[in-house]
C-alpha positions as CSV (number, residue, x, y, z in Angstrom):
1,M,115.4,34.0,-39.5
2,P,116.2,31.4,-36.9
3,V,119.8,31.1,-38.2
4,M,120.2,34.9,-37.9
5,N,118.7,34.8,-34.3
6,A,121.2,32.1,-33.4
7,K,124.2,34.1,-34.7
8,I,123.0,37.2,-32.8
9,N,122.5,35.2,-29.7
10,D,126.0,33.6,-30.0
11,T,127.6,37.0,-30.6
12,V,125.8,38.6,-27.6
13,T,126.8,35.7,-25.4
14,A,130.4,35.9,-26.4
15,R,130.6,39.6,-25.8
16,L,128.9,39.4,-22.4
17,S,131.2,36.6,-21.4
18,S,134.3,38.6,-22.3
19,A,132.9,41.8,-20.7
20,S,132.2,39.8,-17.5
21,H,135.7,38.3,-17.5
22,A,137.2,41.8,-18.0
23,A,135.1,43.2,-15.2
24,R,136.0,40.4,-12.8
25,E,139.7,40.9,-13.6
26,L,139.4,44.7,-13.0
27,V,137.8,44.1,-9.6
28,D,140.3,41.5,-8.6
29,T,143.4,43.6,-9.7
30,R,142.4,47.2,-9.0
31,V,139.5,47.3,-6.5
32,M,140.1,44.5,-4.0
33,P,143.7,45.5,-3.1
34,F,142.4,48.9,-1.9
35,A,138.9,47.8,-0.7
36,M,140.1,45.1,1.8
37,P,142.6,47.3,3.7
38,A,140.1,50.1,3.8
39,G,137.3,47.8,5.1
40,R,139.6,46.4,7.8
41,K,140.6,50.0,8.8
42,A,136.9,51.1,9.0
43,M,136.0,48.1,11.1
44,K,138.9,48.8,13.5
45,Q,137.8,52.4,13.9
46,F,134.2,51.3,14.5
47,W,135.2,49.0,17.3
48,Q,137.5,51.6,18.8
49,A,134.6,54.2,18.8
50,R,132.2,51.7,20.3
51,Q,134.6,50.8,23.1
52,M,135.2,54.5,23.9
53,A,131.4,55.1,24.0
54,V,130.9,52.1,26.3
55,E,133.7,53.1,28.6
56,R,133.1,56.9,28.7
57,L,129.4,57.5,27.9
58,S,127.7,54.6,29.7
59,P,128.7,55.7,33.2
60,A,127.7,59.3,32.5
61,V,124.3,58.2,31.2
62,E,123.7,55.9,34.1
63,N,124.6,58.7,36.6
64,A,122.3,61.1,34.9
65,L,119.4,58.6,35.0
66,N,120.0,57.9,38.7
67,A,120.2,61.6,39.6
68,A,117.0,62.4,37.6
69,A,114.9,59.5,39.0
70,P,113.1,61.5,41.7
71,V,112.4,64.4,39.3
72,R,111.0,62.0,36.7
73,I,108.8,60.2,39.2
74,E,107.4,63.6,40.4
75,A,106.9,64.8,36.9
76,A,104.9,61.6,36.0
77,R,102.8,62.0,39.1
78,R,102.0,65.7,38.3
79,G,101.2,64.7,34.7
80,R,98.7,62.1,35.9
81,L,97.1,64.6,38.3
82,A,96.9,67.2,35.5
83,A,95.2,64.7,33.2
84,A,92.7,63.7,36.0
85,A,91.9,67.4,36.6
86,L,91.2,68.0,32.9
87,R,88.8,65.0,33.0
88,G,87.0,66.6,36.0
89,A,88.3,64.3,38.8
90,E,89.0,66.0,42.1
91,G,91.4,65.1,44.9
92,Q,94.0,62.5,44.9
93,L,94.6,60.1,42.0
94,A,93.7,56.5,42.9
95,K,96.5,54.1,42.7
96,K,96.3,51.6,39.8
97,R,95.6,48.1,41.0
98,R,95.5,44.8,39.2
99,R,92.1,43.3,39.2
100,W,92.8,39.9,37.6
101,P,93.8,38.1,40.8
102,V,90.4,39.0,42.4
103,A,88.6,37.9,39.2
104,L,90.5,34.5,39.3
105,V,89.5,34.0,42.9
106,F,85.8,34.6,42.2
107,L,86.0,32.4,39.1
108,G,87.4,29.6,41.1
109,I,84.8,30.0,43.8
110,G,82.0,30.0,41.2
111,G,83.5,26.8,39.5
112,A,83.6,25.1,42.9
113,L,80.0,26.1,43.7
114,G,78.8,24.9,40.3
115,A,80.6,21.5,40.6
116,G,79.2,21.1,44.1
117,A,75.7,21.9,43.0
118,A,76.0,19.4,40.1
119,W,77.2,16.7,42.4
120,L,74.4,17.4,45.0
121,S,71.7,17.3,42.3
122,Q,72.9,13.9,41.2
123,A,73.1,12.5,44.7
124,G,70.7,9.6,45.4
125,K,69.9,9.0,41.8
126,P,70.7,5.5,40.5
127,V,73.3,5.3,37.8
128,Q,71.7,4.1,34.6
129,L,73.8,2.2,32.2
130,T,72.6,1.3,28.7
131,P,72.8,-2.5,28.3
132,L,74.3,-4.1,25.3
133,P,71.9,-6.0,23.0
134,L,71.9,-9.7,23.7
135,P,71.5,-12.3,21.0
136,S,68.7,-14.0,23.1
137,D,66.6,-10.8,22.9
138,A,66.1,-11.3,19.1
139,A,65.0,-14.9,19.6
140,D,62.4,-13.9,22.1
141,S,60.7,-11.3,20.0
142,D,58.2,-12.0,17.2
143,T,59.8,-9.6,14.7
144,P,62.1,-11.2,12.1
145,V,65.8,-10.4,12.5
146,K,67.3,-8.6,9.6
147,D,70.7,-9.7,8.3
148,L,73.3,-7.5,10.0
149,S,76.3,-6.8,7.8
150,S,79.0,-4.2,7.5
151,S,78.7,-1.0,5.5
152,N,79.9,-2.6,2.3
153,G,78.0,-5.8,2.8
154,S,80.9,-8.1,2.4
155,H,81.6,-9.1,6.0
156,P,78.8,-9.9,8.5
157,L,79.1,-8.2,11.9
158,D,79.8,-10.4,14.9
159,L,77.7,-9.1,17.7
160,T,78.9,-11.8,20.2
161,D,82.4,-10.5,20.4
162,D,82.8,-8.3,23.5
163,A,86.5,-7.5,22.9
164,H,85.6,-3.9,22.0
165,A,84.0,-3.3,25.3
166,H,87.3,-3.8,27.2
167,H,89.2,-1.3,25.1
168,M,86.8,1.7,25.5
169,H,88.2,4.7,27.4
């Protein structure tokens, strides 16, 4: 059975290869000589049409938009008034205003007042710093000192080195 599958596989591979070669040759000899000039011609026509549209239609569209601007603004205003009337509002429509600048001003004032209150509440109080343990403190107490070592127990900690205190941020 495996020998028969190998023969079928070889036959199919050979036929596919020859069909692929024939198709490639057909495309190269019959299709490409006509497709390339047709594609170039289509691209040339596309760019000509685009240039004509830019030259002729763009000014006309721009003139129409400029001429219609007052009418569009009035239509938008009347639409807003109609929507407000449907909601039950009477009179003139209030102008939209941005409220975030006012919110930022009050947020800044609140932050300044909070910082000032915190500073005033701390005024007059002495600054309390936590002292480092001194080696002489252990000698003065009656409790026995436990052997201080690192987490894995292989290197004892040196508590007399103050080099780490100078590198703290």
